[in-house]
C-alpha positions in Angstrom: -45.7 -33.3 -13.2 -42.9 -34.4 -15.5 -43.1 -31.1 -17.4 -43.0 -29.2 -14.1 -40.0 -31.2 -13.0 -38.2 -30.7 -16.3 -38.9 -27.0 -16.1 -37.5 -26.8 -12.5 -34.3 -28.6 -13.4 -33.7 -26.3 -16.4 -34.3 -23.3 -14.1 -31.8 -24.7 -11.6 -29.2 -25.2 -14.4 -29.8 -21.7 -15.7 -29.5 -20.2 -12.3 -26.2 -22.0 -11.6 -24.9 -20.6 -14.9 -25.9 -17.1 -13.8 -24.2 -17.7 -10.4 -21.1 -18.8 -12.3 -21.3 -15.7 -14.4 -21.5 -13.4 -11.3 -18.7 -15.2 -9.5 -16.3 -15.2 -12.5 -17.1 -11.6 -13.2 -16.3 -10.5 -9.7 -12.9 -12.2 -9.8 -12.1 -11.1 -13.4 -13.1 -7.4 -12.9 -11.2 -7.0 -9.7 -8.1 -9.0 -10.8 -7.8 -7.4 -14.3 -4.6 -5.5 -15.2 -5.5 -1.9 -14.9 -2.5 -0.8 -17.0 -3.5 -3.2 -19.9 -7.1 -2.2 -19.7 -6.2 1.5 -19.8 -3.9 0.8 -22.9 -6.8 -0.9 -24.7 -9.1 1.9 -23.7 -6.7 4.5 -25.3 -6.7 2.4 -28.5 -10.5 2.7 -28.7 -11.6 -0.6 -27.3 -15.2 -0.1 -26.2 -15.2 -3.1 -23.9 -12.2 -1.8 -22.1 -14.0 1.5 -21.7 -16.9 -0.4 -20.0 -14.5 -2.2 -17.7 -12.9 1.1 -16.7 -16.3 2.7 -16.0 -17.4 -0.3 -13.9 -14.2 -0.1 -11.9 -14.6 3.6 -11.2 -17.9 2.7 -9.3 -16.4 -0.4 -7.6 -18.9 -0.3 -4.7 -21.9 -0.4 -7.0 -20.3 -3.1 -9.1 -19.5 -5.4 -6.1 -22.9 -4.7 -4.6 -24.7 -5.6 -7.8 -22.7 -8.8 -8.3 -23.2 -10.0 -4.8 -26.9 -9.2 -4.9 -27.3 -11.1 -8.2 -25.2 -14.0 -7.0 -27.1 -14.4 -3.8 -30.5 -14.1 -5.5 -29.8 -16.8 -8.0 -28.2 -19.1 -5.5 -31.1 -18.8 -3.0 -33.6 -19.2 -5.8 -31.9 -22.3 -7.2 -31.7 -23.8 -3.6 -35.4 -23.1 -3.0 -36.4 -24.8 -6.2 -34.2 -27.8 -5.5 -35.6 -28.0 -2.0 -39.1 -28.0 -3.2 -38.4 -30.8 -5.7 -36.7 -33.0 -3.2 -39.3 -32.5 -0.5 -41.9 -33.8 -2.9 -39.9 -37.0 -3.3 -38.3 -37.5 0.1 -40.4 -35.4 2.5 -38.6 -33.6 5.3 -35.4 -35.4 4.4 -35.4 -33.5 1.2 -34.2 -30.4 2.9 -31.0 -32.1 4.0 -30.4 -33.7 0.6 -31.1 -30.4 -1.1 -28.6 -28.6 1.1 -25.8 -31.1 0.4 -26.6 -31.3 -3.4 -26.9 -27.6 -4.0 -23.9 -26.8 -1.8 -21.8 -29.2 -3.9 -23.1 -27.9 -7.2 -22.7 -24.2 -6.3 -19.3 -24.7 -4.8 -17.9 -26.6 -7.8 -19.6 -25.2 -10.8 -20.6 -21.7 -9.6 -17.6 -20.7 -7.4 -14.4 -22.7 -7.7 -14.5 -23.4 -11.5 -15.5 -19.9 -12.8 -13.3 -18.1 -10.3 -10.3 -20.3 -11.1 -10.8 -19.7 -14.9 -11.4 -16.0 -14.4 -8.3 -15.6 -12.2 -6.0 -17.2 -14.9 -7.7 -15.2 -17.7 -8.7 -12.1 -15.9 -8.3 -9.5 -18.7 -10.1 -11.7 -21.3 -13.0 -12.6 -19.1 -13.3 -9.0 -17.8 -13.6 -7.7 -21.4 -16.1 -10.5 -22.2 -18.5 -10.1 -19.3 -18.3 -6.3 -18.9 -21.3 -5.5 -21.2 -23.5 -8.1 -19.5 -22.5 -7.0 -16.0 -23.1 -3.4 -16.9 -26.8 -4.3 -17.5 -27.1 -5.9 -14.0 -25.4 -3.0 -12.4 -27.9 -0.6 -13.9 -30.8 -2.9 -13.1 -29.8 -3.4 -9.5 -28.6 0.3 -9.0 -31.5 1.4 -6.7 -31.2 -1.6 -4.5 -27.4 -1.4 -4.3 -27.4 2.3 -3.5 -29.8 1.6 -0.6 -27.7 -1.2 0.6 -24.5 0.9 0.4 -26.3 3.6 2.5 -27.3 1.0 5.1 -23.7 -0.3 5.2 -22.2 3.2 5.5 -24.6 4.1 8.4 -23.8 0.8 10.2 -20.1 1.3 9.9 -20.4 4.9 11.2 -22.4 3.7 14.2 -19.8 1.0 14.9 -17.1 3.7 14.7 -15.4 2.0 11.8 -15.7 4.9 9.4 -16.1 4.6 5.7 -13.1 3.5 3.7 -9.4 3.8 4.6 -6.4 5.6 3.1 -4.4 3.9 0.4 -1.7 1.7 1.8 0.6 2.1 -1.1 1.3 5.0 -3.4 1.2 4.8 -7.2 5.0 4.7 -7.2 5.2 1.9 -4.7 2.6 -0.1 -6.7 4.7 0.3 -9.9 7.9 -0.6 -8.0 6.2 -3.8 -6.6 4.9 -4.7 -10.1 8.5 -4.3 -11.5 9.9 -6.5 -8.7 7.2 -9.1 -9.3 8.0 -9.3 -13.0 11.7 -9.4 -12.3 11.1 -12.4 -10.0 9.1 -14.1 -12.7 12.0 -13.5 -15.2 10.0 -11.1 -17.4 12.3 -8.2 -16.5 16.1 -8.6 -16.4 18.0 -7.0 -13.4 19.5 -4.1 -15.5 16.0 -3.1 -16.7 14.6 -3.4 -13.2 17.4 -1.2 -11.8 16.7 1.4 -14.5 13.0 1.5 -13.9 13.5 1.7 -10.2 16.0 4.5 -10.5 13.5 6.6 -12.5 11.1 6.2 -9.6 13.8 7.3 -7.2 14.6 10.6 -9.0 12.2 12.5 -6.7 13.7 11.0 -3.5 17.5 11.3 -4.3 19.1 14.7 -3.9 22.0 16.1 -5.9 24.5 15.9 -3.1 24.2 12.1 -3.3 25.5 11.9 -6.9 27.6 15.0 -7.2 31.4 15.1 -7.7 32.7 16.3 -4.4 34.7 19.5 -4.5 37.8 17.6 -3.4 37.6 15.6 -6.6 36.6 18.5 -8.9 38.9 19.5 -11.7 39.1 23.3 -11.9 41.5 25.9 -13.2 42.8 29.1 -11.7 41.8 32.2 -13.7 44.9 34.0 -12.5 47.2 31.4 -14.3 48.8 32.5 -17.5 46.5 32.0 -20.6 49.0 29.5 -22.1 48.9 27.4 -18.9 45.1 27.6 -18.7 44.8 26.4 -22.3 47.2 23.4 -21.6 45.3 22.5 -18.4 41.9 22.6 -20.1 42.9 20.8 -23.3 44.7 18.0 -21.4 41.8 17.3 -19.1 39.1 14.7 -19.9 36.3 17.1 -19.4 34.5 19.5 -21.8 33.1 21.9 -19.1 35.5 23.1 -16.5 34.9 25.3 -13.5 37.2 28.4 -13.2 38.1 29.9 -9.8 39.9 33.0 -8.6 41.7 33.8 -5.3 40.3 30.7 -3.6 39.5 27.3 -5.0 35.9 27.6 -3.6 35.4 30.9 -5.3 34.0 29.7 -8.7 33.6 32.6 -11.1 32.4 30.6 -14.1 32.5 27.6 -16.4 34.6 27.3 -19.5 33.4 25.1 -22.4 36.2 23.5 -24.4 34.3 24.2 -27.7 34.2 27.9 -26.8 37.9 27.9 -26.0 38.8 26.2 -29.3 36.8 28.8 -31.2 38.7 31.5 -29.4 42.0 29.7 -30.3 41.0 29.4 -33.9 40.4 33.1 -34.3 43.3 34.2 -32.1 46.4 35.5 -33.7 49.7 35.8 -31.9 51.0 34.4 -28.6 48.8 32.3 -26.3 49.6 34.5 -23.4 47.7 37.3 -25.2 44.5 35.2 -25.3 41.6 36.6 -23.3 40.4 33.4 -21.6 37.9 35.4 -19.5 35.9 36.2 -22.6 34.9 32.5 -23.0 34.0 31.9 -19.3 30.3 31.4 -18.8 28.3 32.4 -15.8 28.3 29.8 -13.0 25.0 28.2 -12.0 24.6 27.3 -8.3 21.9 24.9 -7.0 21.1 23.9 -3.4 22.2 20.5 -2.1 18.5 19.6 -1.3 17.5 19.7 -5.0 16.1 16.4 -6.1 17.4 14.7 -9.2 14.1 15.1 -10.9 14.0 18.8 -10.2 17.6 19.2 -11.4 17.0 17.1 -14.5 14.1 19.3 -15.4 16.2 22.4 -14.7 19.0 21.2 -16.9 16.4 20.7 -19.7 14.9 24.2 -19.2 18.2 26.0 -19.1 19.8 23.7 -21.8 22.8 23.3 -19.4 24.9 20.4 -18.4 26.7 21.5 -15.3 25.7 23.0 -12.0 27.6 23.8 -8.8 26.1 22.5 -5.6 26.1 24.6 -2.5 25.0 24.0 1.1 22.5 26.2 3.1 25.4 28.6 3.9 26.4 29.0 0.3 29.6 27.0 0.7 30.6 25.0 -2.4 30.1 21.3 -2.0 30.7 20.0 -5.4 29.5 19.8 -9.0 26.6 17.8 -10.6 26.3 17.2 -14.3 23.6 15.9 -16.6 25.6 12.7 -17.0 25.6 12.2 -13.3 21.8 12.1 -13.3 21.6 9.9 -16.4 24.1 7.4 -14.8 21.7 7.1 -11.9 19.2 5.7 -14.4 21.2 3.7 -16.9 24.4 3.0 -14.9 27.9 4.1 -15.6 28.4 5.9 -19.0 32.1 5.7 -19.9 34.1 6.9 -22.9 37.8 6.9 -23.8 38.4 10.1 -21.9 36.7 9.1 -18.6 38.7 8.8 -15.4 38.3 5.3 -14.0 35.5 5.2 -11.4 35.9 3.6 -7.9 36.1 -0.1 -8.3 34.7 -3.1 -6.4 36.7 -6.3 -6.3 35.1 -9.6 -5.3 37.0 -12.1 -3.2 36.7 -15.8 -3.1 35.1 -15.9 0.4 32.1 -13.8 -0.6 33.5 -10.5 0.6 34.3 -7.4 -1.5 37.1 -4.9 -1.5 35.4 -1.5 -1.9 36.8 2.0 -2.3 35.5 4.3 0.4 34.0 6.8 -2.0 31.8 4.2 -3.7 28.2 5.2 -3.2 25.8 3.1 -1.2 23.3 3.3 -4.0 25.7 1.8 -6.5 26.4 -1.1 -4.2 22.8 -1.7 -3.5 22.0 -1.6 -7.2 24.9 -3.8 -8.1 24.4 -6.6 -5.5 20.8 -6.2 -4.5 21.8 -5.2 -1.1 19.7 -3.0 1.3 22.2 -0.8 3.1 20.5 2.4 4.2 21.6 5.6 2.3 19.6 8.2 4.3 22.4 9.5 6.5 25.4 8.9 4.2 26.0 8.8 0.4 29.2 6.7 0.4 30.1 3.5 2.1 32.9 5.3 4.0 30.4 7.9 5.2 28.1 5.1 6.4 30.8 3.5 8.5 31.9 6.8 10.1 28.3 7.9 10.8 27.4 4.6 12.5 30.8 4.2 14.3 30.6 7.8 15.5 34.5 7.9 15.2 37.1 8.0 12.5 38.1 4.4 12.4 41.7 3.1 12.5 43.1 0.7 9.9 42.1 -2.9 10.9 39.0 -2.0 12.9 36.0 -4.1 12.2 32.4 -3.0 12.5 29.1 -4.8 12.0 26.1 -2.6 10.9 22.8 -3.8 9.3 24.2 -7.4 9.2 27.1 -6.2 7.0 30.7 -6.6 8.3 33.0 -3.6 7.5 36.8 -3.9 7.9 38.9 -0.7 7.3 41.8 -1.6 5.1 43.3 1.8 4.2 43.0 5.3 5.6 44.4 8.6 4.4 44.3 11.3 7.0 40.7 11.3 8.1 39.4 9.6 5.0 38.6 5.9 4.7 40.2 4.9 1.3 39.4 1.2 1.2 37.2 -1.3 3.0 36.4 -4.9 3.0 32.7 -5.6 3.1 31.2 -9.0 4.0 27.5 -9.2 3.3 25.1 -11.3 5.4 24.7 -14.9 4.2 21.9 -15.5 1.7 19.0 -17.5 3.2 19.1 -21.2 2.2 16.1 -22.4 0.2 14.8 -25.8 1.0 15.3 -28.4 -1.7 12.1 -29.5 -3.3 
């Protein structure tokens, strides 16, 4: 009798350990970092390969773990009930229920799941070879159970599975934001990573230099005047127009012009500037930054002219414009100062109208929409549906916009007051 009791207690303990193994494995394998496991797999880690294989057949994995967990828990409870009935009669059923529920809850559920959750990758790599055996062992049963579940769901009209709620891009973005909140990624790095993900969504007309701000030269000017204009500008690639400022006939590179000057003899007015003008490259305004960046790389070019659906010139986009969308402003000693943002003591900001909404959102972590307008002036005009007068105040998206300066129909300067930040309760 004593030997039988001892054997039964050892069996219960072993079954509780198996239950803890199943519970911890379920948590670890589902909570493991897929990116880190993939990295280890690429480095040749065999356990990481097993984890990846198990996660590819998640339905069979979860089915095998649940099946094993329920089997050992029921078996342990049955043995404990049998022992306690022999000592306490019918009351042993109630005692066994209370004792086994407590033991399973503490030692086979909460404890292993908590540890596995805080050490998911390590536990997943450790238990993967063992769990693989159980998955293979229970495979016929789990396949049958999965078929029963699928048929039942179909009969209930629930279908099988559901589309992914988030895309890979959204998942990566959420991961970046999470690490930023935890302090593992600084704001500038978060903005850079987020901007890379945005390259497919942002179009060239949102980052281009508008034609009104383009520096271009007239091909009909005397060569000496053209040379002076080009060499005195802060740019290395300059559009050239003829007859009309929208009629761009080419792009001149300063380096090509300097080579021509170096080999030229005689008066500058005899220089053939047209010989160093390259063919213009026109791209539609709907081209995404990712497509344009790839096109720049393929063509080994740095400048493209942006046109609308009617072929009308809208502006100019450069390789630097796209790179600045990723890394922020890139300035050198020849750059023209960009639109500025000046903070005021009351929490508002003086902003130039041509400042882009994306730059403001990135700078201050705002969430102003940029679907209908690229600049803050455009946002105000679009939502106001009028050309505002100086002094007019509008409130859109919880932001307060006050028009400070206007030149003809263009908003030159605004005062923006963002919504107050939510107060956090003191701990």
